[in-house]
C-alpha positions in Angstrom: 3.0 2.7 -40.1 4.3 3.0 -36.5 3.2 0.4 -33.9 0.9 2.7 -32.1 -0.9 3.6 -35.4 -1.9 0.0 -35.9 -5.6 -0.7 -35.1 -6.8 0.9 -31.9 -3.5 0.5 -30.0 -3.3 4.3 -29.5 -6.1 4.0 -26.9 -4.2 2.1 -24.1 -1.1 4.0 -25.0 -2.9 7.4 -24.6 -4.5 6.2 -21.4 -1.2 5.1 -19.8 0.8 8.1 -21.0 -1.8 10.7 -20.1 -2.5 9.2 -16.7 1.2 9.0 -15.8 1.6 12.6 -17.0 -1.2 13.7 -14.7 0.6 12.2 -11.7 4.0 13.6 -12.7 2.9 17.1 -13.6 0.9 17.7 -10.5 3.8 16.3 -8.4 6.3 18.6 -10.1 4.0 21.5 -9.6 3.4 20.8 -5.9 7.1 20.3 -5.3 8.1 23.6 -7.0 5.6 25.4 -5.0 6.7 23.7 -1.7 3.1 22.4 -1.1 4.4 18.8 -0.4 7.6 17.1 0.6 9.7 15.9 -2.4 10.2 12.4 -1.0 7.2 10.3 -2.2 4.2 12.2 -1.0 0.6 10.7 -1.4 -0.6 11.1 -5.0 -3.8 12.7 -3.6 -1.6 15.3 -1.7 -0.1 16.5 -5.0 -3.6 17.4 -6.2 -4.9 19.2 -3.0 -3.9 22.8 -3.3 -4.3 25.1 -6.3 -3.0 25.3 -9.0 -1.9 21.7 -9.1 -5.4 20.7 -7.9 -7.0 22.1 -11.1 -4.4 20.4 -13.3 -4.8 17.1 -11.4 -8.6 17.2 -11.7 -8.7 18.1 -15.4 -6.1 15.5 -16.5 -7.8 12.7 -14.5 -11.2 13.5 -15.9 -9.6 13.0 -19.4 -8.1 9.7 -18.1 -11.6 8.6 -17.0 -12.9 9.0 -20.5 -9.9 7.2 -22.1 -10.3 4.4 -19.6 -13.9 3.9 -20.4 -13.2 3.9 -24.1 -10.3 1.4 -23.7 -12.5 -0.9 -21.6 -15.4 -0.7 -24.0 -13.1 -1.7 -27.0 -11.8 -4.6 -24.9 -15.3 -5.7 -24.2 -16.3 -5.6 -27.9 -13.1 -7.4 -28.9 -13.7 -10.3 -26.5 -17.3 -10.5 -27.6 -16.4 -10.8 -31.3 -13.6 -13.4 -30.6 -15.8 -15.7 -28.4 -19.4 -15.3 -29.6 -20.5 -18.9 -28.8 -19.0 -19.2 -25.3 -21.5 -18.2 -22.7 -19.0 -18.4 -19.8 -16.6 -16.0 -21.5 -19.5 -13.6 -22.5 -20.8 -13.4 -18.9 -17.3 -12.7 -17.6 -16.8 -10.1 -20.3 -20.1 -8.2 -19.4 -19.1 -8.3 -15.7 -15.7 -7.0 -16.6 -17.2 -4.0 -18.5 -19.4 -3.1 -15.5 -16.6 -3.3 -13.0 -14.3 -1.4 -15.3 -16.7 1.5 -15.7 -17.4 1.6 -11.9 -13.6 1.9 -11.5 -13.5 4.8 -13.9 -16.3 6.4 -12.1 -14.2 6.1 -8.9 -11.3 7.8 -10.7 -13.6 10.8 -11.6 -14.5 11.0 -7.9 -10.9 11.1 -6.9 -10.2 13.8 -9.5 -13.1 16.1 -8.2 -13.3 15.5 -4.5 -10.0 16.3 -2.9 -8.6 14.3 0.1 -8.3 17.3 2.5 -11.7 18.7 1.7 -14.1 15.8 1.4 -12.0 12.9 2.8 -14.7 10.1 3.0 -16.0 10.7 -0.5 -12.3 10.7 -1.7 -11.8 7.4 0.0 -15.0 6.0 -1.6 -13.6 7.0 -5.0 -10.2 5.3 -4.1 -12.0 2.1 -3.1 -14.0 2.1 -6.4 -10.8 2.9 -8.5 -8.4 0.5 -6.9 -10.7 -2.1 -5.2 -13.2 -2.6 -8.0 -10.3 -2.0 -10.5 -8.4 -4.9 -9.1 -11.5 -7.2 -9.6 -11.6 -5.9 -13.2 -8.0 -6.9 -13.6 -8.8 -10.3 -12.1 -11.7 -10.8 -14.6 -9.5 -9.8 -17.5 -6.8 -12.2 -16.4 -9.4 -15.0 -16.1 -10.5 -14.2 -19.6 -7.0 -14.3 -20.9 -6.6 -17.8 -19.2 -9.9 -19.1 -20.7 -9.0 -17.8 -24.2 -5.6 -19.4 -24.4 -4.2 -20.8 -26.5 -6.7 -20.3 -29.3 -7.0 -16.6 -29.0 -4.5 -15.5 -26.3 -0.9 -16.6 -25.9 0.3 -18.0 -22.6 2.7 -15.1 -22.4 -0.1 -12.5 -22.2 -1.9 -14.5 -19.5 1.3 -14.7 -17.4 2.0 -11.0 -17.9 -1.4 -10.0 -16.8 -1.3 -12.4 -13.8 2.1 -10.9 -12.7 0.7 -7.3 -12.9 -2.4 -8.5 -10.9 -0.2 -9.9 -8.2 1.8 -6.7 -8.1 -1.4 -4.7 -7.7 -2.8 -6.9 -4.9 0.5 -6.8 -3.0 0.4 -3.0 -3.2 -3.1 -2.8 -2.0 -2.3 -5.1 0.9 0.8 -3.1 1.8 -1.1 0.2 1.5 -4.0 -1.0 3.6 -1.9 -2.4 6.5 0.3 0.7 6.6 -2.7 3.1 6.5 -4.5 1.3 9.3 -1.4 1.5 11.5 -0.8 5.1 10.6 -4.3 6.3 11.2 -5.0 4.2 14.2 -4.4 7.1 16.6 -1.0 5.9 17.7 0.8 8.7 16.0 -1.6 11.7 16.6 -4.8 13.0 15.1 -5.8 14.7 11.9 -3.0 13.1 10.0 -5.2 13.2 6.9 -4.6 17.0 6.6 -0.8 16.7 7.1 1.1 17.5 4.0 4.7 17.8 5.4 6.5 15.1 7.3 9.8 15.2 9.2 11.8 11.9 9.1 12.3 12.2 13.0 8.5 12.2 13.5 6.6 9.2 14.9 4.6 7.6 12.2 7.1 8.5 9.4 7.9 4.9 8.6 4.3 3.7 8.1 3.6 7.0 6.2 6.4 6.3 3.7 5.3 2.6 3.3 1.8 3.8 2.6 2.9 6.4 0.0 5.3 4.1 -1.8 2.5 1.4 -2.0 0.1 4.0 -3.4 2.5 5.0 -6.1 3.2 1.2 -6.8 -0.5 0.6 -7.0 -1.1 3.3 -9.4 1.6 2.3 -11.8 0.6 -1.4 -11.5 -2.8 -0.3 -12.8 -1.2 1.6 -15.7 1.0 -1.4 -16.5 -2.0 -3.6 -16.9 -3.3 -1.6 -19.8 0.0 -1.8 -21.5 -0.8 -5.5 -22.1 -3.6 -4.5 -24.2 -1.5 -2.8 -26.9 -0.8 -6.0 -29.0 -4.4 -7.0 -28.8 -5.6 -3.6 -29.9 -3.3 -3.6 -32.9 -5.6 -6.2 -34.4 -9.0 -4.4 -34.0 -10.7 -1.4 -35.6 -14.1 0.1 -35.1 -16.4 1.6 -37.8 -19.1 4.2 -37.5 -22.0 4.2 -39.9 -24.3 7.3 -40.0 -27.5 6.9 -42.1 -29.4 10.0 -43.4 -33.0 9.6 -42.3 -34.5 12.2 -44.6 -33.7 14.8 -47.3 -34.2 17.7 -44.9 -33.9 18.2 -41.2 -37.7 19.0 -40.8 -39.1 15.6 -41.8 -40.2 13.2 -39.2 -38.4 9.7 -39.3 -41.6 8.0 -40.7 -42.3 10.5 -43.4 -40.1 8.9 -46.0 -39.6 5.6 -47.6 -36.9 3.2 -46.5 -35.4 3.0 -49.9 -34.8 6.8 -49.8 -32.3 6.3 -47.0 -28.8 7.3 -48.1 -25.5 6.4 -46.6 -24.0 9.6 -45.2 -20.7 8.6 -43.6 -18.9 5.4 -43.2 -15.4 5.4 -42.1 -12.9 3.8 -39.7 -12.4 5.3 -36.3 
């Protein structure tokens, strides 16, 4: 059995690989069609013009589903490992809510393009990266509280390092974006897809775009730390047959007549 076939480790692997592919494929398409500059454009700029916009949206919608599934499995795992620790359980529930809010923001990014509905796109980015960073913080705290009985110290330090990487990328992107869009370098820069290195504002633009790519891959790297944890968990689905036909109401048969229809591992 390969390592990614153990337990549910394929979930974070699929999330990371698919999300990275959505960025790379839309970037390559936009470059080939000369819709953006080759040197580190905004990720959102590579998903602005068809056909890469269609590819970007479809693939990120799938990433949203994979992210929600991964976060739910993580939530169930923590709940099962610490059933009698109220503090951990409260943090775990908070983490799930924050994680799903972040996934909803990713869905907004995928379907509301930057050059068309800018403020909605920014709202999605704030949910994805802002709320997502808080989700990473909660998971890092959980890793700290669950060591050394459940988590090793190495996992905690790895998640803390990725969290700091993410926070530094957010800070760098925020500062450079505020400087770039302050009006000092012209108006309507949001719609600008091509930059000349000799233009004013090129330096803060490059700092902002590099920070965005760094932030995106820091998020993906955080889910890589789930792989070893997910190798030790599996889920089961049990479906009960509630009657001998599809026309009976649920209360029209006796409980002892119920039959197990399907029970298997996911």
